[in-house]
Backbone bond lengths (Angstrom), bond angles and torsions (degrees), N, CA, C in turn:
res aa  C-N    CA-C-N  psi(-1)  N-CA   C-N-CA  omega(-1)  CA-C   N-CA-C  phi
1 M - - - 1.457 - - 1.511 108.96 -
2 E 1.303 116.90 123.75 1.461 121.33 179.72 1.524 109.22 -97.14
3 L 1.314 114.74 128.11 1.463 120.03 179.03 1.523 107.55 -104.91
4 N 1.335 115.91 109.54 1.457 120.91 -171.40 1.513 114.68 -83.11
5 T 1.294 117.25 -35.60 1.452 118.67 -173.85 1.524 111.04 -123.95
6 Q 1.299 114.70 162.71 1.463 121.78 176.93 1.529 109.74 -58.17
7 E 1.322 116.88 -41.18 1.472 120.59 -179.30 1.526 111.56 -65.66
8 E 1.320 117.16 -38.68 1.459 120.03 177.49 1.525 110.48 -65.53
9 L 1.323 116.07 -40.11 1.455 120.40 178.38 1.529 110.41 -64.92
10 K 1.331 117.07 -42.70 1.470 120.25 176.90 1.528 110.45 -60.07
11 A 1.313 116.81 -45.49 1.467 120.64 -179.80 1.527 110.31 -62.29
12 H 1.320 116.29 -41.49 1.465 120.81 178.46 1.531 110.44 -61.90
13 L 1.320 116.83 -45.82 1.466 120.63 -179.88 1.530 111.90 -67.32
14 M 1.320 117.00 -36.07 1.472 119.74 176.82 1.534 109.98 -61.50
15 A 1.325 116.15 -34.48 1.459 120.84 -178.05 1.527 112.73 -83.17
16 T 1.335 117.53 -26.05 1.462 119.36 -170.69 1.522 115.42 -118.07
17 S 1.313 118.61 -16.41 1.462 120.96 -175.29 1.527 110.98 -116.75
18 E 1.318 115.04 111.48 1.460 119.14 178.87 1.531 110.60 -62.99
19 E 1.322 116.76 -39.75 1.462 120.49 179.65 1.531 111.15 -60.37
20 F 1.326 117.15 -48.06 1.465 121.19 -179.37 1.523 110.10 -63.53
21 R 1.327 116.34 -42.34 1.466 121.25 -179.29 1.530 110.76 -62.28
22 E 1.326 117.29 -43.51 1.466 120.80 179.31 1.532 111.16 -64.36
23 L 1.326 116.96 -40.79 1.463 120.31 176.92 1.526 110.39 -62.07
24 A 1.327 116.63 -43.76 1.460 121.09 -178.90 1.530 111.77 -64.39
25 V 1.332 116.74 -40.22 1.465 120.91 179.23 1.526 109.98 -64.62
26 R 1.321 117.22 -46.00 1.470 119.86 178.67 1.524 110.76 -63.24
27 H 1.336 117.28 -39.01 1.466 121.53 177.77 1.524 109.97 -59.67
28 Q 1.320 116.90 -44.25 1.467 121.47 178.82 1.530 111.59 -64.72
29 E 1.336 116.51 -39.53 1.469 120.19 178.83 1.530 110.33 -63.01
30 Y 1.316 117.05 -44.56 1.463 120.64 178.53 1.528 110.20 -63.76
31 D 1.327 116.24 -39.38 1.458 120.21 179.68 1.523 111.11 -63.72
32 R 1.332 117.17 -42.12 1.468 120.96 178.07 1.532 110.67 -61.55
33 R 1.328 116.54 -45.01 1.464 119.73 -179.56 1.525 110.69 -65.21
34 L 1.330 117.21 -40.13 1.461 119.89 177.38 1.521 111.30 -62.58
35 T 1.311 117.11 -38.77 1.462 121.17 177.60 1.528 109.97 -61.63
36 Q 1.337 116.64 -41.43 1.467 120.54 177.04 1.525 110.86 -61.76
37 L 1.314 116.22 -45.69 1.465 120.39 -179.04 1.527 110.94 -64.00
38 E 1.325 116.42 -42.77 1.460 120.74 -177.64 1.526 111.84 -68.71
39 A 1.324 117.23 -21.73 1.467 120.63 179.13 1.529 111.46 -77.84
40 S 1.309 116.68 -15.66 1.455 121.26 -179.30 1.527 110.21 -76.00
41 S 1.326 115.74 139.10 1.467 118.82 -179.62 1.524 111.73 -75.83
42 H 1.326 116.52 -24.37 1.463 120.15 178.41 1.522 109.11 -145.26
43 L 1.327 115.74 129.67 1.456 120.79 178.98 1.526 109.76 -105.06
44 S 1.308 115.52 137.66 1.467 120.06 173.49 1.532 107.99 -69.02
45 D 1.313 115.69 169.51 1.464 119.35 177.31 1.524 111.01 -59.41
46 D 1.317 116.87 -41.45 1.470 120.76 178.62 1.533 111.22 -63.62
47 E 1.327 116.48 -40.90 1.468 119.88 178.59 1.521 111.29 -66.92
48 Q 1.320 117.37 -37.29 1.460 120.50 176.67 1.527 110.55 -63.60
49 M 1.322 116.56 -41.57 1.466 120.28 177.51 1.527 110.68 -65.99
50 E 1.333 116.43 -39.24 1.461 120.41 177.10 1.526 110.49 -62.73
51 E 1.316 116.53 -41.77 1.463 121.01 179.80 1.526 110.75 -60.00
52 V 1.315 116.96 -47.07 1.472 120.94 179.44 1.527 110.26 -62.87
53 R 1.336 115.97 -44.22 1.466 120.77 -179.40 1.530 110.97 -62.36
54 L 1.339 116.68 -44.73 1.464 120.50 -179.70 1.520 111.94 -65.11
55 K 1.318 117.35 -37.87 1.466 120.03 177.99 1.526 110.82 -62.66
56 K 1.330 116.29 -41.09 1.463 120.16 178.26 1.524 111.33 -66.40
57 L 1.336 115.81 -44.83 1.464 119.78 179.16 1.522 111.29 -62.86
58 K 1.315 115.83 -42.19 1.467 121.25 -179.77 1.532 110.36 -62.84
59 L 1.317 116.82 -42.35 1.461 121.00 178.04 1.528 110.82 -64.37
60 H 1.322 116.48 -41.16 1.457 120.22 178.18 1.532 110.89 -61.77
61 L 1.329 116.88 -42.91 1.464 120.60 177.20 1.521 111.06 -61.91
62 K 1.326 115.88 -42.08 1.472 119.75 179.56 1.529 110.10 -62.45
63 D 1.330 116.72 -40.89 1.462 120.17 177.17 1.527 111.05 -61.22
64 Q 1.334 117.07 -42.83 1.457 120.88 178.57 1.530 111.17 -63.21
65 M 1.327 116.04 -42.26 1.463 120.13 179.52 1.526 110.40 -65.00
66 N 1.322 116.94 -41.79 1.469 120.61 179.21 1.522 111.42 -64.94
67 E 1.325 116.42 -35.01 1.462 120.22 177.11 1.528 110.45 -63.63
68 I 1.325 116.18 -43.47 1.463 120.57 177.49 1.527 110.11 -64.18
69 L 1.332 117.07 -44.64 1.469 120.95 178.18 1.524 110.71 -58.57
70 H 1.309 116.76 -45.83 1.464 120.75 -179.53 1.535 110.64 -61.84
71 H 1.324 115.52 -45.00 1.452 120.17 -179.95 1.528 111.07 -58.81
72 H 1.330 116.99 -45.58 1.468 120.88 -179.09 1.530 111.22 -71.36
73 A 1.322 117.44 -32.96 1.465 120.08 178.21 1.522 110.04 -66.48
74 V 1.329 117.05 -40.13 1.465 120.45 178.32 1.514 110.11 -65.41
75 L 1.327 117.46 -41.78 1.451 120.69 178.66 1.526 112.40 -64.45
76 A 1.328 116.57 -31.76 1.475 120.98 -177.99 1.527 111.64 -72.86
77 N 1.331 116.11 -22.03 1.480 118.96 -177.38 1.483 112.94 -91.60
């Protein structure tokens, strides 16, 4: 099976890799919470700390997902 695009590879991994799927789900959960926080006109100190923490966690998840994508892209070639 040839995976031509990044999106096709992501879809393939979502269907076949539990690890990738779990990372993607957590990334989406963090993104939803960040959207809620950003919609607020004023954040408490705790919410501001949560926002910073979630952004870092979300970035870390994205890095992990990109590492998996890169690994599978290299194997596909």
